[in-house]
Residue, then its C-alpha position, 0 to 999 in steps of 0.5 A: m760903867n754907866l752911859h747916858n742915852d746921849q752918850i750912847q747916841v754919840m758913840l753910835h754916830t761915830v762908828s765908821p762903816s766896816p771896811f769889809s762890808l760888801d755891795r752885793s749888787r755889784p760883781p767883784h772887780p775883775t782880775r787878770p785871766i787865770h792860766m793852767d795846763f790841764p792834766v794829761w791822761h793816757e788812752t788805749v783801746l783793747s782788742n775787744g773795743l773797750k777804751i781805757m782812759v787813765y789819769e795818774q795822781h799820786t797825792s793819796p793812795l786812792v783809785s777810782v775806776r768807772l765803767y761807762s756803757r752807752a746804756g741809759s734810759v734813752y735806750d730802754g725801748a719797749y720796756p721803760t726803766v729796764s736800764t734802771f733794773v739792769f744796773a741796780l741788779l749788777t751788785q745784787g748777785t753774780h754766778l759766783r757771789s751773792a748780793e750779801q757776799i758782794a757787799h761784805e767783800a766790798e766792805f772788807l776792802g774798804a771799797d765803794l762799789y755801786a752802779w746806776s743808770g742815767v739818761d744817756s749812759a749807765t755806770l759801774s763805779l769802784s773807789i778803793m785804796s790802791k793796795y787793794l786794787d787787784r782784789g777790787l778789780a776782780l770783784m768789779s769785773d765779776v759784777a760787770l760780766h757775770p750778773a745773775f739777775a736772779e728773780r728774787e733780786i729782780e723783785f727786790v729791786r722792783q719794790q725799791i723802785l715802786h717805793r721811790i715812785q710813791l715817795s716822789k709823788s709827795n715831793a713837789g720838786h719831783l712832780a715839777s721835774d717830771a711834768f716839765a720833762k714830759a711837756i718839753y720832750q713830748a714823745h722823746p724818751y727824755s720825757r720819761p719820769a726819773f723812776g718810771t711809772e708803776h705800770t712800766v716798772r711792773a712790766v719789766s721781766r727778767e727776759a727784758i733785763v737779760e736782753f738789754y744787758e746782752t745788747y748794750v752792756v758790751p765792751n765796744n759800747s763801753f769805756i773805762v776811766v781811771a783816776g788816782d794812785v796808779r801807773s798807766q801801763e800797769i792799770v791797763e794790763k790789770l784791766s786787760d786781764v779782767f776785761g780783755a776776754w769780754q766779747a764784743k758784739p754788734i751794736p744796734a743802729a742808733v734809734t731816731f726819735a720824733s723831734p719835739s718842738l717848741p710851743d707856738s705860745p706859752q703854756v702853764i702846767l699847774v701840778q696840784k699838791h694839796g697843803a703845799v706852803q711853797s710853789v716849786i717853779m720850773m720854766g724853760h724850753l727845748s735847747i741844744a745838745r752837749h756837743h753843739a758848737d755854741y754850748l760854751k757861749c750858752y754856758v757863759m751867758n747862763m752863768i750871767l743869768g742864773g748860773y752862780f751866786g753873783s748872777r742876775l736872778n740870784l741878786e734880784l730874786r734872793e738878795k733884792q726881793g727876798y722871794t727865794y733862798n736859791i734860784r738857778s738857771v741851767f742849760d741841761a745839755k744831753a747827748q741828743l737834745g737839751d733844755f734850758h730851764i730856771g728852777t726855784q722855790v718860793r712861798k705860794g703868795v709870791t709865785h706870780l711875782a717871782i715868775q714875772e721877775i724871772l720873765d723880766e730878766l729874760h727879756e732884758l738879757v735878750l734885748y740888751g745883753a750883758s755888761e763887760e763887768e758881768l762878763q769878766a766877773v763870770k770868766n774869772y769865776i769859771a777860771g777860778n773854779f776850774l783851777l781849784q776843781s782840777e786838783s781833784a782826781d774825781t773831777i778829772l775822771n768826770r771830765m774824761a768821761t764827759t769828753e768821751l760820752y759826748r764825743l767832745g774830743s780829748n783836747y776839749y778841756h785842754t783848751f777850755l779856759e782859752q775858749i772861755q776867755r775868747l768869748t765876747l759880749d757879742d757872743v753872749h748877746s747872740a746866744a741869748k737872742m738865739y737860745i732864749h725864747p721868753d715868748r715860748l716858755t713852758y711854766v710848771i708850778a707844783g703847789e697849792a693850785d687854788a692859791v696860785r691859779a688866778n694869778l698864773e693865767k696871764f702867763g699862758t694857756l693853763v692846765t691843772v694836773d695831778a701827780e700822775g699828769n692827768v688833767l684835772p677839771a676845775s671842780e677837782t682841784t679844790 
């Protein structure tokens, strides 16, 4: 069929708008609050002080078992990155099994067995089918209790970490993150680079590794969380069989660190990355720890600002301005301290424009707070996600660990939605005024220094640094 131009124009003008078109500038219409009863778990403590937390879920024949020790990098002391070595080495050989035997046995059982060190804690994790659980626990306990820390494996791990450090120097995201932590946390251990430095990695000895392990990886400084296809009484008995003889030891007194402080005025740190076509932006400041009484107020306030797809920052910088594909704000609350930061990547030509838009949004939230519509939309979003995620055994496991690690109390998630629903506009506004400081921000931009420097000086005192954090004279940035 042939159509003339005038017929085509008539047809186009008579097409009705799609009933499914979305107005992304407005949050969805609020619905009634969602209620749920959070799953209950069983807790017990062995005679050696090892706490065990068990959640039963029999929807699939899988079990996750995690051993947490309060042995993260914050406890490294004189040997930064030693905790990383310790937990990387757990699966690299015991007095009974070589690294190859551990890997082959885990593969034969269809199990995932791996370990890692974080900031506040370190973890050994086992995921396995319930019918192989006994054999999996035997392997896991051998790895946890009898690591060999062989010199050959230490050197293997050392080279792995050094390789990661080299790779991180070419990653603008890592450069920005490390520079931000160093500026924000100052002399506190939270300021240390994720992978350490070449100097600190080379300085870690076997003696330091063994001493750290024997000091911090002890039952009365650890806990186990289990979720999946198990019976509480049975799994406690099994864990008692393999971990009950683990000897408790005195735990060192908590170390106090110099408290970092907010800068009196804004500071801008430009991390040179030659040839970058985009700028990685991190901007923020010190904030509260995870156990702080106002954490949930900050959590909800942050969701409105930049915590989900319908947030102000996403709608303004992605949907309206087209500056970025993704932008998020976070209250990164740790055990001792925390920080508030906003992170995104933009093309280098709009770096200063994106920063100004973010700054404007911060000022507006602090001055005027949020709307009832925004608050209700976020409450519904949190409740809906909480409900869906609570169907996953791994999510329950993570929440169990969170309550114990940050000492939030076993009832924390049982009242979580109720606490969220009780928050008011005044709570959100007071949190913004108290915990967001637009005039005391630290701005970190990793990218092509010469292309963006001139437009960044207006935001604060500016320094340019290299990948190692060394300050560069202006003559060396070109």
